[in-house]
Each structure stands twice: as C-alpha cells, then as structure tokens.
N, C-alpha and C positions, 0 to 999 in steps of 0.2 A: 242203924245209920253206917254210911259209908263213907268212907277217908281219902284224902288224896295228901302224897307227898311229895315236896317240891326241894329240887336238888341242886345248888348251884356250886359250879366248879369255876373258880378263874385263880390264876397264879398258884400261891400254894396254900389256895384255902377252899374249904368246901363249906357248906351251909346246907344243914336239910331241916328241912319244917314240915309237922304233921299239921292237914288244916281238915276244916269241912266247907261247905260254900263258901259263910262268913266267919268261922272261928277257928283262930288258930290255938293249939291244943299244945304242942311242944316243938321245941327248935333245940339245933345243937350245931355246936361248929367246931372246927378241928383246923389248925393250921401246921405249918412246917413240915411235912410228912415227905416220904421218897417212895412211898410205893400208892398212887392214885387207889388201886383198887381196893388195896387193905382200908384206905381211906373212908373210901364210900362204903365199907362193909361195915367197918366203925359208926360211921355216922348213922347209918338204916337202923342197927344194933341198937345202939343208945338211944335214940327215936321210940324203936319198939318200948324198950326196957321203962324209958321217962315216962311216956303213956298210958303202958298196959293194954295198949288194944290191940286185939287178935289181928294179926296180918291177913287173915280173910278177909277182914274187913272192909282191906285198903286196896280201893280199885282202879287207881292211877296212879303213876310213879312218872311226874313231869321231870325236865333234866335240863337246864340251862350249860350249855357245853360249846366251845369252840376249837371242833375235831382239827381244822387248820394247826391251832395254837400245839395241842397235843401231838400230832403228828412232826412240825416243825421242831420241836425241843424231844424229839426222840423217844416219850414217853410212848407212843404207838408206833407200832411199823409202818412203813410205808412201802407202796408197792411201785414194782417198774411198769412204765407206761408204752405202750406201742401208741404212736401217733400215726394213725392212715390216711395221708395226705389223698384224696380224689383229684386228679388234674392236676395242675402245676402252681396251684394258691398258696404261696408261703405265708409262714407266722410272722406277721406285721408287728406286733407288739408286744408281742411275749417276750418279757425279759428275767427268765430263768434264775439268771445268774444273781439279778437285785432282788427278786422276789421271793424265791426260795432257797437263794443258797447253793453255792458248788455242790453241795450233798444230795439236794434235790435235781438239781439239773441235770445232775447224770443219770437220774429214771428216765427220762423222756427220751423216747425212740424214735425217730421221725424217718418214716416210708414213703414214697410217694408212688400209687399205683398209676402204670402208662403201659403203652402199648411194649415198652421194651422192658417192663418191670412189672410181670406180672403178680395178681393178687396170692395164688400159693407161695410162689417165691418169697414174697412180701411177710405171709406169715410165717415159712417156715426159717425167713432171718426172727422174726420175733421170739419164736419159740427157742433157738439158739440162743438168742441174747438173755434169755427168762424172763421174757414179757409174761406179766400176770393178767395184765389188763387193759384191751385194744379200745381206742377212742376214734370214731371218725367224725366229721364235722361236712359236711356239704352246703352246697349254697342255698337247695331248698330242702330244708328237712323235713318240714312236716306233712304226712302224706305224700312223701317223693316215692315214687317206684324206684327210682334207681337206687334211691338209700333202703330200703324195702330187698330189692334184687339181691343189694350188696351184703346185708345181714344174713341173708339166706346161702349166699356162697360159703360168706365166712364161717357159718354154723356148719354145714357139710365137710367143708375144708380142714377145721380145727378139730370138731368133734369136739368138743366141752374142754380141751384145754386152755380156753380164754375166756373171760367177762367179757363184754362186748358192751359199750353206751355211745349211743349216739346224741348230735345236736338236737335232736328230736326234745330231750328230755328237758333242752332251756328253751323255750320256745320264742321268748322275747326277741327281736329282730334286732341286726348288729352282728354279721357274722363274725368279725374281732372277737369282740366282747365274749362271743357264745364260744366262739374256738377257746378263748383262755379260759372262761368257766368250765366247758368240758377237760381240758388238762388237768385243771388246779383241782377239780373233783374226784378227777382218776387218780391223783395221788394220794389219796383221802380215805379210798373205798377202803382198802385191806386194814388199816390203822381202825376204823369206822365198825368194820366185822369185829375185830379184835375186841374192844370195845363191849358190844352188845355180847358177843359171847362171854366174857366174866363176866358180866353185870349178870346175866341169865343165872350163871353157876351162882353169885352172890344170892340172887333173890330166893333161888330155888331152897338153900341152904335155911333162909333166914324163914320159908316159909310165905314169900311174898309170889304169889301167882296174879299179878295186876298187869294192867296194859300199859304200855310204856310210850312216852312221848319225847320229843325233844323240842325244846323253841327254835324258831328259825330267827333270820338277821332280822326279818319285817314284823314280829313281835307277836307270831302266832305260831299254834304247836303243828308239830307234824308227825304221822305216825313213825314208830318204830322202823318199820319195813319201809318208807318212805325215805328217810335218812340214811339207813344203811345206803341208799341207790343215791341219794343227793347232798352227800354232808356239807357239801360248799354252803348249803343255806344255812350254815350254824355258824356262820362266820359272824364274830362280834355279839353272839348271841348272849352274853354274858352279863354285858352292858347294858344291852336291851330288855332284857330282864330285869333288870334294878329300875328301868323307867317304866315299864308296865306293873313292876309289882306297887311302887310306891303311888300311881294311882287308881290302884286297886284298895290298896289298903285304906285309903281316903276316900272309899268308894264314890268315885268321879270317872264317867263316861266319856266324860267330853270335859276337856280341861289343858292350859299349857302348866309346862313345867320350866322352871328356872334350876339349876345345880352348878354348885362351883366344886371344880374339881382341882387338883394341886396347880395346874398352867391355864385353865380355861374355867369358864362360865357356859355350860353345856343349856340351851333351850329348844325345848322339843312340844309336838300338840299331840293331844291324843283324842282321838275324832272315834265314838261307840266301839271304846276299849281296846283301839289297836293304834298305834302311832301313826301320823300322818306321813305318807309315802312321798320320799323324795323322786323330782323327775329323771335325776341324772344319774348315772351308772354307777354303782359301785367301785370304790378306787380303795386299793389295798397296794400299798408302798409302790405306786405307778402303777398297777395292773388294775385295768377296767374289767369290770367283771358285770355280767346280764344277770344280779339279782336283785331279787325289789329290798328296801333298805328305809329305815326311816330317815326323813329331813331331817337334822340334827345340827344346830346351828352354833359355832363356836365363838367365844370368844375372848382373846387372850386378855390374862390378866398377870398381874405380880403376883411376888411372894407376900406382899405385904396386907393386913387383913384387912383394912378400909379401901371401901372400893372408889375409882376417880370418877368424877363427872363424865370424863369422854367415855368409859367403859359403860359408865349406866347409862347414859344417850345411848352406844350402841346397842344397847340389852332392850330396850325400848321401840329402836327399829326394828329388831330381831322381831318380837313379840307381834308387831304391825305386817312383819312381814308372813310370819306363818297365821295369821290371821287375819287373814286379807276380807273376811267377809263382815269382820268389826263384830263378830256377836259376844256376846256377853258373857266372857268364860271365864271359871275359878281359875285361880295361879298358886302349883303347888311350889314352893321356895323350899330348897333345902341344899344345906350345908353354907347357908349366908342369914345373918340373924336380919330378922324384919327390920330393926331401925335401918338398917341399911336403901332401904329401899320404900318409905314410907308415903311415896307417889301411888305407889301401887295400890294403897287401899282407900284411893280416894274414886277409885270407879270402878274396883276387881274385889272380890272376896278372896281372901289369901289364905292359903293353910301351909302355916308353917311346919316341917317335917320335925315330928321329934325323933330325939335320938335314938330308941329301942328299931323306930320303925328302918332308920339307914342302915343296920347291920341283917334285917331278914329279907329288906325290899325284895333282894334278887331271887331268894328262893320261894317266895311267894308270890313273885311274877311268872315263876315258871310253873306254879301251882295252879295260878287262876285264869293262865290265858288261855285265851278263845282257838278253838282248833281250827285250822282252814282247811279246804279241799279245792282244788282248781282242777279244770280241763280247758283243753285248748283243740281248736277245728281251724281250717281251712275251708270257706265257706264260698260259695257262688253264688252271688244274686240272682240269677237267671234259674236257678234249679232249687226252688223252692226253700227259700234260705228261713222261713219265718218258721216252718216247720222244722226244720236243720235246727234252727237254737232252741224250740222247745225241747226236741229230743236230749238236745245237749244237755238243758235242764235237768229233765226226768233223768238222766244217766247221773248226773252229778249229784244230785238228791241221793238216788241210791247209792250212790259212792260216800256220801258224807254219813247216812245211818250207819256202814260197814264201819267206815273208821272211826267212828264213836259221837257224831253230835247229837246233842237232845234237840231234836226236830220239833220238842215239843214245846223249847221255851224259843224265845225270839233270836231269829236266824240272819244274818245280813248277807245282801247278794251284791255282784259288781259283777257288771260286763262292760267288756271294751273289746272295740272292732279298729284292725289296723289295715286299711286299703293294702294289699300288695299289689302296687304297679308294673311289675316285673311280669306277672304273671296275666293270662289272659281272663276272659268273658268274667272282669271286675269282680276278681276273689280278694277276700278279706280271710285275714287272722283273728279270729272270736275267740276270747278269753273269758270262761266265766268261773267264778270266783265264789264260793259258800265260804260264811264263818259265823260260828256258834258256839256257846257255851258245851262241856264233854258233858255224857252221860252217866250217872252215877248208877251204882248197882255190880253185882258179880261180874267176874271176868267173861267177856262175852267174845272175843273176837279170836278167829280160827288159830 
C-alpha cells in the first residue's frame, strides 16, 4: 500500500495529512511558528511518527502554498528582474507600487531594445544592475520566430548569466495581462527555488523520496518542476485547496459549495472534481493576471450570526448563476447552520460540513486534487489542422504519463480554440488540457 501527504500552508498555520485514496490515517497542525522550514519538518516528522508508516511507502507530497505571499512577507528571497521590452510597447496596467509595494517595485528594471539601444548593451546594463532573471513579452509569443531568435541571441550573449522567461509560458491571449503575469512570476522564481531546495533537504533527512506537486489557482496539481518555472499559478491556492478538499471529503465530483467566512459568504461550483473556472482574468489588488482561476462568488455579510433575508436572496441568485444548466446538484454547506437555509432542503440534497472536516479540508484538498497537464500551439486551418490536433493530443498523453497521471483511471479532456485574427492563413491558438488522478506507486519521475 502506498500513501500521499497533503500540506496546507496559510498565514502562520501548517496542516499535514497522511492518506490513501479514500482513507485519512493521521493529521497534524502547527501554529504561530517563525521558521516555515522548521514547521514543515516538524509537521512531516510528527505525521510519520504518529502513523508509523515507512517513508518509502509515501509516493506523493502535495502542497497548497501561495509563493507570492511568502515572497511578499520576506519569508522567501526575491529576484531582481530585467524586463526586456521589444519595440516601444510600454507597461500600461502594471502598478508595482500598489501591488508589490515599494520593496518589490525596485526589483523591476525595464530596458527597451531598439536600434539606438542594442541587445548586448541592455544585457550588460542588466548584469551591472544585479539582474538574475530576464523576462520578455512580444505581441506574438507562441511559435514566434522573432522571440525564438531573441532567446538564441540572449543565450549567446549572456552565457548562462541570467535565467530567461518569455510570454510563451502564459499562452492565454491578452498582451497586458500576459505581461503582468510574466513580471509577477519572475519576482517569485528565486524564492520558489529556495523553497524546493530546503524542502528537498527536509525530505532527504526524513527518508521521503517521493514525487512533489503543488496546487494551482484553478484547483488542480502541477509538478514541482513546472511549479518552479510558473510559481505565479499558486496564487490563492490555499483557499482553493479547502474548496477542493471539502468536496472530496464528501465524495462529491459535482456539487455547489456555500461557505461563510468572516465578512463574506463564498459560493462556488465543482464539476468533475475541479472548481468551475471563471471567464474573467484574475485580479490581485488591482493587477489583472492571465491565470486560470475558479469562479467564486462573494456575498457580503455582517458580523451578526443570523443571515438576513436580503443576503439569502443574493445567495439563491448566485446559485442560479453558477448552475445555469439547472442540474440537480447537491450542496455542501460550511460554516452555516442548516437551519439558516431550510429552503435548500426542499429541492436539493444538502451536506452540512462537520467541524472536523473544516480543519483538515485544506490539506486533504492538496492530497486528493487531480493533476493537470497542458499544451498550447498555433495551428493553421489550411495546413492539416486535424492531424496537428491529433499529434497534440498524443504528445499531451505522453507528457501526462511522465508527469504522473494514472491513465488507467478516468481522465478528463478539454480543448479550446481561439482564432488569431491578427495572423494570416486562418490561424488559431489551440489549448489542449488533460487532468486525472495521480498514479500510486514507488518514486517514478526522473
């Protein structure tokens, strides 16, 4: 028998949980610590001691952590970013002084490449300024010859002095949002590498040689290697982990969730084991980012225990907006006495959440979440498009097996095509996504 560990890190609390597919064996929580790595090691050590499980029988360590928060608080180090602008496209929407604070704004150095300011001069300026990561975002990032040639030139000129990341990493359309996401991601890379380095040392000291995954903002898992490149995708993941975990604890693949927090009632839908995705860009303190995230509706409430009739009406309207298909979906009710919503019981099956579940749902969400892999490509209708899409799926299935998806269990597929009217030959951006259960067993990745 093989096991999984889920780690949930939020504010000054860490929760660790050991489970198999459907059984929770042990859990442990620690609060008010000053050293996050001490807390992680203690939590993992206590979990192993309490359970008596051989560390060699643990195949996965899944983590819900927001790297942006850890970097912002100074828990993890920050990288100095060199933003390489191609042409004269300015940064319109980015407000580092509001979003990142003055200490992070100072880490972004912007230089424009033009005839009067050549590439080698810009890279020399970056090097003198202590830049560690160079990011660049062209208008046509995917399969763009200009960008590929630029990367080759940077590689020849800098000779390994910088890490380089481009807008190709964030394929969703929208130049400004992609630009913002790219810059924010660059600020987190150094801290994320530090986190995984320390985590690796901790795991080695405990005899844990397992696959490591992180929960993303959309409620699915991403491998450690991909997380190290794209840490921005972990924004707000601890909250999303709770949402995923509470539904998995109730063994519900499709449901609606109503949860009361301090100032809001949160409402979300789960479909096929993952949160329903919002059609809008993610907004973080006035910064719009191109990352996939759940459609969580918020209803303001007062501090009074009793919920007003107006708030109840808003809740019912929100449920209708999330459930446009008018399906018969069960409802998970958390942090609210079921007596507050007796109307729900007339038309739905309702699962009031037990208080024990409240404390471990975040860690269980990380442990039980589905793994997602994605591939993006620009295809042209006139050039054997169907064959190209089939090749894309074949490549994705190979990548999915390497990343750790169990292809013998149910796997969900998603394909999205977006026409690119600014390109000729009727081109479109094709995004292919697979997600499914993790494969149990001994450590198997390279």
